[in-house]
N, C-alpha and C positions, 0 to 999 in steps of 0.2 A: 426332474430340474429345469428353473429358469436359463437358458444360457443368454449371457449378458454377450451386450455385444460393446464396440468402444462408445460408443454413442452413449451408450447407459452406464457405463462403467462410471464408480464413482470419481472425481477430482479431487484429488488429497494435494497437499504444500506441503513443503519439511518447511523448518526451521527457516533455512537458509534463502528459501523463494518469498517465506512471508515480510521476513524483515527487507530482498532485495522489494516487495510488496509497499509495504509504507512507508521506505524509502524516495519509492519514485513519487508514491503519493504526497507526501513529505515535499520532493523537489515542485512537485503541480502546486501544491496549495502558496508554496511561496513564491511561485510565478505567478498566481494570480486567475489560475486555471480549476477553480472549482465556483460553483453558485450556489449559494445558500448549503451551506454547510457537507455538499455532496459532488460529485464528481462525475464527469462528461463519459457517456460510452466512449468522445473519442481517447479519453486520458488515458481510460481503462485497456482500449483495442494496445496502443501504443506498450503498456506494458505490456500485454500478453505478448504481443509481436517481440518483446526484447527476454522473457520468460523462455517460450518457446525456442527463439534460438542461442538460448544458454541450456538448454533443456539436454541432458544426458541418461534417464531415464526417468520414466512413469509416465503418466495418459498428457496431454498439449494442455496446456491451460487453456481457460474461455473465458472472454469476459463477466457471465457467467458466474462463472468458480472464481477467478477472481473477488468480484462484488459481495459472492458471500463470506470469501476467504475474510477481505476488509471487514461486513458485518459481523464479523462472531470467533476474529481475534482473541488473547487470552485480555484479560487486562491490564499485565503486566504491556505487554504491546500496546493496545490504547494509552495507557498511561505516557510512552515513549511518544506515540504518537502525536500526540495532545500536545505535550510538551515543547515535539517540535513545531507544532504549528503556531507555538505562542511565541518561541523563542527571539523572534525577530521585534514583537514585541514587548519583550522582557530586555531585550540590545540597546529597548528607544528608550528606556525606564533609566537604567543604567547609568547610559551617555547623559539624558537628564537630570541624575541628580548627581554627574558627576562623581563615581563611583565607577574606581575599575576593579575586577577582578581580575590576578595574573592568573 
């Protein structure tokens, strides 16, 4: 049998960690920290640092694991992220149209 060491172990993300990742990327997007529809490694590194500080169990997250997780999130999560990215544009449209949702 092959022995797996920590560096070759598969890094998994819990649903809570995935939500945190998407929320943090949405926040980065709203601050203009994206470029051509993607995020720089520095953005992912900040998220990795925060995730690992909160980590209670499992393998420490890496920039590569977070990028891969973002790339392969479920369609529902992707849709939520898409909506978040375009929320400000929608709010601007609502404001211009003079329609307010209570």
